[in-house]
C-alpha positions in Angstrom: 78.0 107.6 71.3 80.6 110.0 70.6 84.0 108.9 71.3 85.9 111.1 73.8 88.4 113.6 72.7 91.8 112.9 73.6 92.1 115.8 76.1 88.8 114.6 78.0 90.6 110.7 78.0 91.9 109.7 81.6 95.2 109.8 81.5 97.2 108.6 84.8 99.6 111.1 86.6 103.1 110.5 85.3 105.5 111.9 87.9 109.5 112.1 88.1 112.2 112.6 90.7 115.6 112.1 92.0 117.1 109.5 94.8 119.5 111.0 97.0 120.0 110.5 100.8 120.5 114.1 102.5 123.8 112.7 104.1 124.7 113.5 100.4 124.0 117.1 100.8 127.0 119.9 100.4 127.9 121.5 103.9 130.2 122.2 106.2 130.0 119.9 109.0 131.3 116.7 107.1 127.8 115.3 106.5 125.1 116.3 104.6 121.9 117.7 106.6 118.7 118.8 106.6 119.6 122.5 106.6 120.3 125.4 104.0 121.7 122.6 101.0 118.6 120.5 101.9 116.4 123.5 100.6 118.3 124.1 98.0 118.0 120.9 96.6 114.3 121.1 96.6 114.6 124.1 94.7 116.8 121.9 92.4 113.6 119.5 92.1 111.1 122.4 91.5 113.3 124.0 88.6 114.1 121.0 87.2 110.1 119.9 86.9 110.6 117.0 89.1 107.6 116.4 91.8 109.4 113.2 93.8 112.5 113.0 96.0 113.5 109.8 97.3 115.7 108.9 100.2 116.7 105.9 102.1 116.0 105.1 105.6 116.3 108.1 108.1 117.1 106.2 111.1 119.9 106.8 113.2 122.8 104.1 111.8 124.9 101.8 114.1 127.8 99.8 112.8 128.6 99.9 109.4 126.8 103.2 109.1 124.2 101.6 107.0 120.6 103.4 106.9 119.5 99.5 106.6 120.5 98.9 109.9 119.3 101.4 112.5 118.9 101.5 116.1 115.0 102.2 115.6 112.3 102.2 113.7 111.2 105.3 114.8 113.9 107.4 115.6 115.5 109.9 113.3 119.2 110.1 112.5 120.7 112.6 114.8 123.7 113.1 111.9 121.2 114.8 109.7 120.4 117.8 112.4 121.5 120.6 110.8 123.7 122.6 113.1 123.3 126.3 111.1 119.5 125.7 111.7 120.3 125.0 115.6 122.2 128.4 115.5 119.4 130.2 114.0 117.5 128.8 116.8 119.7 130.2 119.4 120.9 126.6 120.6 124.7 126.8 118.8 126.9 130.2 118.4 128.9 131.5 115.6 131.9 130.1 117.4 130.4 126.7 117.3 130.5 126.7 113.6 133.7 127.5 112.7 134.6 125.1 109.5 137.0 122.3 109.7 138.7 120.5 106.7 136.2 117.6 105.9 136.3 115.8 102.8 133.6 117.6 100.7 132.6 114.4 98.5 133.2 111.5 101.1 131.7 111.0 104.3 134.4 109.6 107.4 131.8 108.6 109.9 134.3 108.3 113.0 135.0 111.6 113.2 131.3 113.1 111.9 129.9 111.1 114.7 132.2 112.7 117.4 132.0 116.4 116.3 128.0 116.4 115.4 127.7 114.6 118.9 129.4 117.3 120.6 127.6 119.9 118.8 124.1 118.3 119.5 125.3 118.1 123.3 126.4 121.7 123.1 122.7 122.3 121.9 120.8 120.2 124.6 122.9 122.3 127.3 122.2 125.6 125.8 118.8 124.4 125.7 118.6 123.4 129.6 120.1 126.6 130.4 117.5 128.7 128.8 114.6 126.3 129.3 112.4 128.9 131.2 113.0 131.7 128.9 112.0 129.9 125.7 108.5 128.6 127.4 107.6 128.1 123.4 110.0 125.7 122.6 109.9 124.3 125.9 106.6 123.6 125.3 107.0 122.2 122.0 109.5 119.5 123.5 107.5 118.3 126.3 104.7 118.3 124.0 106.9 116.1 121.2 107.5 113.9 124.2 103.9 113.0 125.3 102.8 112.3 121.5 105.7 110.5 120.8 106.5 108.7 124.3 105.3 105.0 123.2 108.6 104.6 121.2 110.5 107.7 122.3 111.0 106.5 125.9 112.1 102.8 124.7 114.7 104.4 122.3 116.0 107.3 124.6 116.5 104.4 127.3 118.0 102.3 125.0 120.6 104.8 123.6 121.4 106.0 127.5 122.0 102.5 128.5 124.1 101.7 125.8 126.1 104.8 126.4 126.5 104.0 129.9 127.7 100.1 128.6 130.6 101.6 126.5 128.4 100.9 123.2 128.2 97.4 123.2 125.2 95.4 122.2 122.1 94.9 124.8 123.0 91.3 125.2 126.1 92.6 126.9 124.4 95.1 129.3 123.6 94.3 133.1 121.0 91.4 132.9 118.6 93.7 134.9 118.4 96.3 132.2 118.7 94.0 129.1 116.0 92.0 130.3 114.0 94.6 132.7 111.0 94.4 134.7 108.9 97.2 135.1 110.8 98.2 138.4 114.2 97.8 137.0 113.1 100.0 134.0 111.9 102.8 136.2 115.2 102.3 138.1 117.4 103.0 134.8 114.8 105.8 133.7 115.5 107.5 137.0 119.2 106.8 137.1 119.6 108.1 133.5 117.4 110.9 133.5 119.3 113.3 132.2 120.6 111.0 129.2 117.3 109.9 128.4 116.5 113.7 128.1 119.0 114.1 125.9 118.5 111.7 123.3 114.8 112.9 123.5 115.7 116.6 122.5 118.0 114.9 120.1 115.1 113.4 118.6 112.7 116.6 118.8 115.0 118.6 117.1 115.2 116.1 114.1 111.7 116.2 113.7 111.0 119.8 113.9 113.6 120.0 111.2 112.4 117.4 109.0 108.6 118.6 108.8 109.8 121.8 108.2 111.7 120.8 105.2 108.6 118.7 104.2 106.4 121.7 104.4 108.8 123.4 102.1 108.8 120.6 99.6 105.0 120.3 99.8 105.2 124.2 98.9 106.8 123.4 95.9 104.9 120.6 94.9 107.2 117.9 95.7 106.4 114.4 97.3 108.6 112.4 99.4 109.5 108.5 98.8 110.5 106.9 101.7 112.3 103.9 102.4 112.2 101.1 105.2 114.2 98.0 105.5 111.9 94.9 106.2 113.4 93.9 108.8 115.1 95.5 112.1 118.6 95.8 113.5 119.5 93.3 116.4 121.4 96.2 118.1 118.0 97.9 118.2 115.6 99.4 120.9 113.0 97.4 118.5 114.4 94.1 119.6 115.5 94.9 123.3 112.0 96.3 124.2 110.1 93.7 122.0 112.0 90.5 122.4 108.8 88.4 122.1 108.4 89.6 118.4 111.4 88.3 117.3 112.8 84.6 117.2 115.4 84.7 120.1 116.7 82.4 122.5 117.3 82.8 126.5 120.1 84.9 126.5 118.7 87.2 123.9 120.5 85.7 120.5 118.6 85.6 117.4 118.0 81.6 116.8 117.7 82.3 113.2 118.9 85.4 110.8 118.1 87.5 107.4 119.6 87.5 104.2 119.1 85.9 100.9 120.4 83.0 99.0 123.4 83.6 96.2 122.1 86.4 93.6 122.9 88.8 90.9 124.8 90.9 93.7 127.0 88.2 95.6 127.7 84.4 94.7 127.6 83.5 98.7 124.5 85.3 98.8 123.8 88.2 101.5 124.0 87.8 105.4 122.3 90.5 106.8 122.4 89.4 110.1 119.1 90.6 111.3 116.5 88.8 113.5 113.5 87.4 112.3 110.0 87.9 113.1 107.9 85.7 115.0 104.8 86.0 112.8 102.3 84.2 114.6 102.9 86.5 117.6 102.5 89.6 115.2 99.3 88.2 114.0 98.0 87.5 117.2 98.4 91.1 118.3 96.8 92.4 115.0 100.2 93.3 114.1 99.9 96.3 115.9 103.7 97.1 115.8 103.8 96.9 111.9 100.8 98.9 111.7 102.6 101.4 114.1 105.8 101.5 112.1 104.1 102.0 108.6 101.8 104.7 109.9 104.3 106.6 112.0 106.2 106.9 108.6 103.6 107.6 106.2 103.4 110.6 108.4 107.1 111.7 107.2 106.9 111.0 103.5 104.5 110.7 100.9 105.1 107.1 99.6 107.0 104.4 101.0 109.4 102.1 99.2 109.4 99.0 101.3 112.9 96.8 100.7 112.6 93.2 100.4 109.1 92.9 99.6 109.3 89.6 98.8 110.2 88.6 102.8 106.3 89.0 103.3 105.6 86.0 101.1 108.4 83.9 102.3 111.5 85.1 103.9 115.1 83.4 103.8 116.3 81.7 107.5 119.9 81.5 107.8 121.0 79.7 111.0 122.6 82.0 113.7 126.2 82.4 113.6 126.8 80.9 109.9 129.5 82.5 107.5 127.5 83.3 104.7 124.1 83.1 103.3 124.4 79.5 101.7 122.8 77.7 104.1 119.5 78.5 104.5 115.9 77.8 104.5 112.4 79.7 102.9 109.7 79.9 105.5 106.3 81.4 104.8 105.7 85.2 105.9 102.4 86.7 107.1 101.6 87.2 103.1 97.9 89.2 103.2 97.0 89.1 106.7 99.2 91.9 107.3 98.2 94.1 104.6 94.4 93.4 105.5 95.8 95.0 108.8 97.3 97.9 107.3 94.3 98.5 105.0 91.9 98.3 108.0 94.1 101.3 109.6 95.3 103.0 106.6 92.7 102.4 103.8 92.3 100.6 100.5 94.7 102.6 98.9 98.5 101.8 100.2 100.8 104.2 99.4 103.5 101.8 99.5 106.3 100.5 96.8 107.0 97.0 96.5 110.8 96.4 96.2 110.1 93.1 94.3 113.3 92.4 92.8 115.8 89.1 93.7 114.1 85.8 93.6 110.6 86.4 92.7 107.9 83.7 92.8 104.2 83.8 91.6 103.1 84.3 95.3 105.3 87.5 95.5 103.5 89.2 92.5 100.1 88.3 93.5 100.7 89.6 96.8 101.9 92.8 95.1 98.9 92.9 92.6 96.4 92.1 95.1 97.0 95.5 97.1 97.9 97.2 93.6 101.3 98.3 94.8 103.7 99.4 92.0 107.0 97.3 91.9 110.2 98.4 90.7 111.8 97.8 87.1 115.6 98.7 87.2 116.7 99.7 83.8 120.6 98.2 84.0 119.1 94.6 84.9 117.3 95.0 81.7 120.9 95.0 80.0 123.1 92.6 82.3 122.9 90.2 79.6 121.1 89.8 75.7 118.0 87.9 76.9 114.8 89.0 76.5 113.5 89.9 80.3 111.1 92.0 81.9 113.3 94.7 83.2 113.4 96.1 79.2 111.4 98.9 78.6 108.8 97.5 76.4 107.9 95.0 78.9 107.2 97.4 81.5 103.6 97.8 82.9 102.5 101.4 84.1 101.8 100.8 87.5 105.5 100.4 88.4 108.2 102.9 89.3 111.3 102.9 86.6 114.8 103.5 88.2 118.1 103.9 86.1 119.8 102.0 89.3 119.1 101.9 92.7 121.5 102.9 95.6 122.7 99.0 95.9 123.8 99.5 91.7 126.6 100.9 90.3 126.4 104.4 88.6 124.9 104.3 85.5 128.4 105.4 84.1 130.2 102.9 86.2 128.1 99.8 85.0 128.3 100.3 81.8 132.5 101.1 81.8 132.2 97.5 83.7 129.2 96.0 81.1 130.3 93.0 78.9 130.9 93.7 75.0 127.7 92.4 74.3 125.8 94.1 77.1 127.0 97.4 75.5 126.1 96.7 72.2 122.6 96.0 73.1 122.4 99.2 74.8 123.4 101.4 72.2 121.0 99.2 69.5 118.1 99.5 72.0 118.6 103.1 73.1 120.0 104.2 69.4 122.9 105.9 71.1 127.0 105.7 70.7 126.7 105.4 74.3 129.1 108.8 74.5 126.3 110.3 77.4 125.3 107.0 78.7 124.0 108.2 82.1 121.3 110.6 79.9 120.3 107.7 77.7 119.1 105.7 80.4 117.4 108.6 82.0 115.6 109.4 78.8 114.6 105.7 78.5 113.6 105.8 82.1 111.3 108.8 81.7 110.1 107.9 78.1 108.8 104.3 79.8 105.0 103.7 80.6 105.9 103.3 84.5 103.6 105.6 86.2 107.1 106.9 88.3 110.7 107.4 87.3 113.3 107.9 89.7 117.1 108.7 88.7 119.9 108.6 91.6 121.8 112.1 91.5 124.7 110.8 90.5 123.3 109.5 87.1 122.3 112.9 86.2 125.4 114.2 87.1 127.3 111.4 84.8 129.3 110.5 87.7 131.8 107.2 87.3 131.8 104.0 90.0 133.5 106.6 92.5 130.0 108.2 93.4 128.7 104.7 94.0 126.4 104.7 97.2 126.6 101.0 98.2 128.4 97.6 97.0 125.9 94.9 98.5 127.7 92.0 100.4 130.6 94.7 101.6 130.6 96.6 105.1 133.3 99.4 104.5 133.2 102.0 102.4 129.6 102.2 101.6 127.2 105.5 102.3 129.7 107.9 102.1 129.0 109.9 98.5 128.7 113.3 98.8 128.4 116.3 96.3 129.6 119.8 96.5 127.3 123.0 95.4 128.8 123.6 92.2 127.7 120.3 90.9 124.1 121.1 91.1 124.3 123.0 88.0 121.1 125.0 86.1 122.0 123.3 83.0 121.4 119.9 84.6 117.8 121.4 85.7 117.3 122.6 82.3 117.8 119.5 80.7 115.9 117.3 83.0 113.1 119.8 82.5 113.2 119.5 79.0 113.5 115.4 79.2 110.3 115.6 82.0 108.1 117.9 79.5 109.0 116.0 76.5 107.9 112.6 78.2 104.8 113.8 80.0 106.1 113.8 83.9 105.7 117.8 84.7 102.6 120.1 84.1 105.1 123.0 83.2 104.2 124.3 79.6 105.9 122.9 76.6 109.2 124.8 74.9 108.0 124.1 71.7 
């Protein structure tokens, strides 16, 4: 039998892209959004030969502004709604969009929340005034409400009640709505009907803008990699409306909370504080809540990274009230049962990326591989010491996603400047570099690896230092604030990224030589 030619051999599709959250986009409203700058970024991806855009969780953030602590696992972030697009719809006017002196490279969440909420309320008032005249838009809104009511009513009522209680946690609300019966729930829905409608309207606008942007990305050949935290925030519509799915006491407070023991990021571990799932109840319902969550999110994105994947095999339970994560115990998770339920609903090929970092056991690897889920390879981890380790490119397997770093890492330039002399020397020898453009050395190593996907934070493409770091695990301030300015998204960077993508077979664009 004749051998196959090189051209006819089955070669896996290699992809690459950029990690940047929409809040980091430029714009005149103090925070990035889904408006013109988002479309400009999609254009940049296309020009640079990329096919992936990875984001952080897209939900509405609470205390600490972390996208991993959201008021809902289903709702979208109101702060991402574009005022410019609202103006194009006639829901805001030119005088509403007068520029303010925002810091162009840092988000000051407090004032931004106040400012954008005012704009959203103006848009809602204008929508209500012209409701009958805009029958098309009004019809869209009503259809959205009916289609998404399963989660939307819980979220809108939760936010409305939170508002009239001064923003305090749901455990501090009036008891009749903190622990509502069907009757008291209906009572509050009528009492806060306008507020519920407002929060529903904002979600309608968010998803209208998001799916418009997603359609544009599809036209440009860009797939979106989404992200969800494994756990939900305690102060969320998810917990308030589904108390039986979590370990809570009679007053609604968690008995145990989530976190991880001491690790690479923190000597005292990480105390996340999320309530933990009562997996037995989830199992008895056929994991219905999880199936809905994953199915819903995969309508928004093409791939889904699940943060703290190892928690499905075993999760770290910390007593509620503990000061840190040193004291805790590992408990068994749902393991394969959950993923069988997901396959039953979504099919055998789950478009899920497993965040398999941290304390990884053979059981976690078995779970990941049993469902053919790609794991993550972080280049910075490969050079934290001079030992042989699985984060060095020559140890990679093709079915994986390579990152120079993630949102939890320092930028590559920042990391290198703080690395030990021995680590820096290993980098220079391994990558055959003098280290003068260390971020691009890492990008080249990432794109040149055997990993099927390669994703690089935008900060590394721009060669930025620690001032552009997105998050420092274990800290609660000065995170999630980084933004770039329009001039930083240079055509020369797109050309350089395109050349590397061509060189390492991560684009269908023709070779330049």
